[in-house]
Residue, then its C-alpha position, 0 to 999 in steps of 0.5 A: x500500500x505504500x506505493x499508493x501513498x503518493x496518490x494522497x496529494x491528488x486526493x488532497x487536491x480534490x478533497x472537496x469532491x471526496x468530502x461531498x462524496x462521503x456526505x452523499x454516501x451517508x445520506x443515501x445509506x440512511x434512505x436505504x435503511x428507512x424503507x426496510x423499517x417502513x416495510x416492517x411497519x407496513x407488514x405488521x399493520x397489514x397483519x393486524x388489520x386482517x385480524x381486526x377486519x373479520x369482526x368489523x365485517x360482521x359488524x357491517x363496517x367492512x367498507x369503511x375499514x377497507x378504505x382506511x386500510x388501503x389509505x394507510x397502505x398507499x401512504x406506506x407505498x408512497x413513502x417507500x417509493x420516495x425513499x427509493x427516489x431519494x436514494x437514487x438521487x444521492x447515488x447519482x450525486x456520489x458518482x458525480x463526485x467520487x467518480x469525477x474526482x477519479x477521472x480528474x486525478x487520472x487526467x492529472x496523473x497521465x499528464x504528470x507522467x507524460x511531462x516527466x517522460x519529456x524531461x528524462x534523458x535519451x538514455x532512459x528511452x534507450x533502455x525502456x521499450x516504447x510499449x512499456x512506456x505506453x503501458x504505464x501511462x495507459x493500462x497502469x493509470x487505468x488500474x490506479x483510477x479504478x482504485x481512486x474511483x470505484x474502490x474508494x466509492x464502494x469502500x466508503x459505502x461499506x464502511x458507512x452502511x455496515x455499522x448503520x445496518x448491523x447496529x440497527x439489526x442488533x438493536x431489533x434482534x441480536x439472535x436473528x442478526x447473528x444467524x442472518x449474517x452467518x454466510x456473509x463472511x464465507x461469501x466475502x472470502x469466496x468472492x476474494x478467491x474467485x476475483x483473484x482467479x479472474x484477475x490472474x486469468x485477465x492478466x494472461x489475456x492482457x499479455x496474450x492480447x498485447x502479443x497479438x496486437x504487436x504481431x499484427x502491427x509488425x505484420x502490417x508495418x512490414x507488409x512489403x517485406x511479407x509480400x516480397x518474400x511471399x510469407x502471407x500464408x506463414x504470417x496467417x498461420x502464426x496469427x492463427x496460433x496467437x489467436x488460438x492462445x487468446x481464445x483458450x485464455x478467454x474461455x478459461x476466464x469465462x469459466x471462472x466468471x460463470x462461478x461469480x453470480x451463482x456463488x453470490x446467489x447461493x450464499x444469499x439464498x442460504x442467508x435468506x433461508x436461515x433468516x426465514x427459519x430462525x425468524x419463523x421460529x421466533x414468530x411462532x414463539x411470539x418473540x417478534x412480528x412477521x414484519x421483522x422477518x421481511x425487514x431482516x431479509x431486506x437488510x441481508x440483501x442490502x449487505x450482500x453487495x457491500x460484502x461481495x464488493x469487499x473481495x472485489x475492492x481488495x483485488x482492485x487495490x492490490x492491482x492498483x498498488x502493483x500498477x502504482x509501483x510500476x508508475x513510481x519506478x519511472x517517476x523516480x527516474x531523475x534527469x542527471x543532465x541538469x544545467x549547473x548555471x542555467x545560462x541563457x545566452x545567444x550563442x555564436x557557435x564557437x565549439x571546443x572539444x577536449x579529450x572527449x570520451x564516452x561510454x554508453x551507460x546502458x550497453x557499456x560500449x565505448x563510442x569515443x576515446x579522447x577526441x579533440x577538435x575546434x570549430x570557429x564561429x561560422x566554420x564548417x566541420x566535416x566528420x567522416x567515418x565508417x558505421x560505428x566509428x562514433x560520428x552520431x555520438x558526437x552529435x548527441x553529446x553536442x546536443x547534450x542528449x548525454x553527458x561525456x564520460x570524460x573530457x569537456x565540450x565548450x561553446x563560446x568558451x563556456x562549458x556545455x553543462x552551464x547552458x540551459x538545455x532548452x535554450x541551447x537546443x533551441x539554437x541548434x538545428x539537428x537533422x538526425x540520421x534516423x529521420x522521423x516525421x510526424x503524422x501531420x502536414x508537410x507544412x507543420x513538419x517543417x514548421x515544427x521548431x518555429x515559434x511563429x512560422x510563416x509561409x515564406x520561411x517554410x517555403x524558403x526552407x523547402x527550397x533550400x533543402x531542394x524539396x519544394x518542387x516535390x511538395x508542390x507537385x502533390x495534389x494538396x501541396x504543403x497541406x499533404x498529410x504524411x503517413x506514419x513516420x512519413x511513409x507517404x514520402x520516399x527516403x530522400x524526400x523524408x531526409x530533405x523535409x527533415x533538413x528543411x525543418x532544421x534550417x527553418x529555425x535559422x539555428x546558430x549551429x547546424x548539425x547534419x548527421x548523415x542526412x544525405x545517405x538516401x539521396x543520389x549524388x546529383x541531389x546531394x550536390x544540389x542540396x550541398x550547393x543550397x546549404x553553402x549559402x545557409x551555412x555562411x556565418x553559421x557554425x556547421x557540422x556535417x557528419x557522413x560516411x560519404x566523403x563527397x558530403x564533406x567537400x564544403x567543410x573547412x576542416x575534416x576529422x576522420x574517425x575510426x573506432x571512436x578515435x581521430x585517425x586523421x584531420x585537416x582540409x580536404x586537399x591536405x588529407x588527399x596529399x597524405x594518401x592515408x585513410x581519407x584518401x583511400x576512402x575517397x578513391x574507393x567511393x569515387x570509383x564506386x560512383x563512376x562504376x555505377x554510372x557506366x552502362x550495363x552490358 
């Protein structure tokens, strides 16, 4: 239960709704008890009236007696109906307070979790799957909501109704109270165990459904591969197997659910039989009237659902505690990438990297080893290297997605950690290697980093990225809705839209992380020529495994296995006849051979 204590701040926030809910619960339960007393009085009145009716009939007063008799019966009926209506009204108010409170807390909790996710570093998302992140903000929050809503509502009702009813029953007839309530503890324990079985099997169904959903998502996402390799029948067979597993688990749950209501009705029936038998014996002995039996049967039925709900509520609380524990695990995660001085300043773009080393915390892989370089304001740095050489790691460290293991990074002479992370990133234009576009219009994707986007800025950015003509050729132009992850566009078009998004914000530092890998040499030249003007008076870093992408760079460093093996200008590196020159010759020959006609 300790994990649920964290929810107390939300309960305190909406204490007004909670207190009103408790008040309405007390009032509604009063209107539950009064009708039972009215039934007892009505039955006793009817029995006594029948006793007096025969003598009055013999005296010729039958019509008058019947009229008085029916008048009082009508009064009892109207009062019972009024009590039922009042109880229904206050039950409505209970749900309008406690259940609405739970929905408000659910809303706040989801927002708090999502905002916390947004603040966590990139390393957190590398070690946790997207499915797990989504499960905690959806399924786990929903289970917690069940505790805050129905569990609290029925729990409060149980705590109020039980003392009221049982104390009154004891005041009327302690012996009959004992016997009539005898089966209820057995009912509560039985329901608790049945609920545990239901929850256990529900969990299995949820896991099976999750696996089934993942399978379907992958099948549809990779439909091109499935069709290309003619694996439709195998995929359908695997889906059938997964569906069969879900069907079997669902049937198992249905079998357990089938025990629920018969068990309740059987134990309630036993309680009713005991009440009638013991009460009947007392009526025969003249200890009580007929109305008391009817009153106690109503009380037993009143207590049946609260007792039944005790096991259900206990189960909900257990599940909520488990879910809140999972939520707390992520809420307790801290962002260690905090600013030391929260410096907010307009940067010029001078970068100094000294003895930079980095080991990925989740995998332990050493990505960089004592890397040092400098970039002056308005200069362009080219970073060349093969896959896995540490190129993208430098981009991540400059964006402060991670903190260096060793060494330091300075921007305009100030350590990177002194800057406000938000202020720093707003002044950096980043084009990632793995292009991500939102399921939105092309216009909104390009304007994603802008505070006040205008049509002119968006269109100019598209022109500079050489994607303007492609966009206007679409029937809806810039208002074209992109599919999931930009699937509407080709690979090259996605990369160019990503470039347009980065340059639209007119950053002080521009980082291009292997963003031209999906375009041909001709398009690459067009984009680089367009970028030549954009990169003027702007510090730029071009990261690529293709030597041709670095031709605009004032300085080039060559990485291999996290170390700088060569650095200098293009001409100087070519004269060295080293790694860079060798790589340049191989890529040039490969490009030329691809241009030769096939025979």
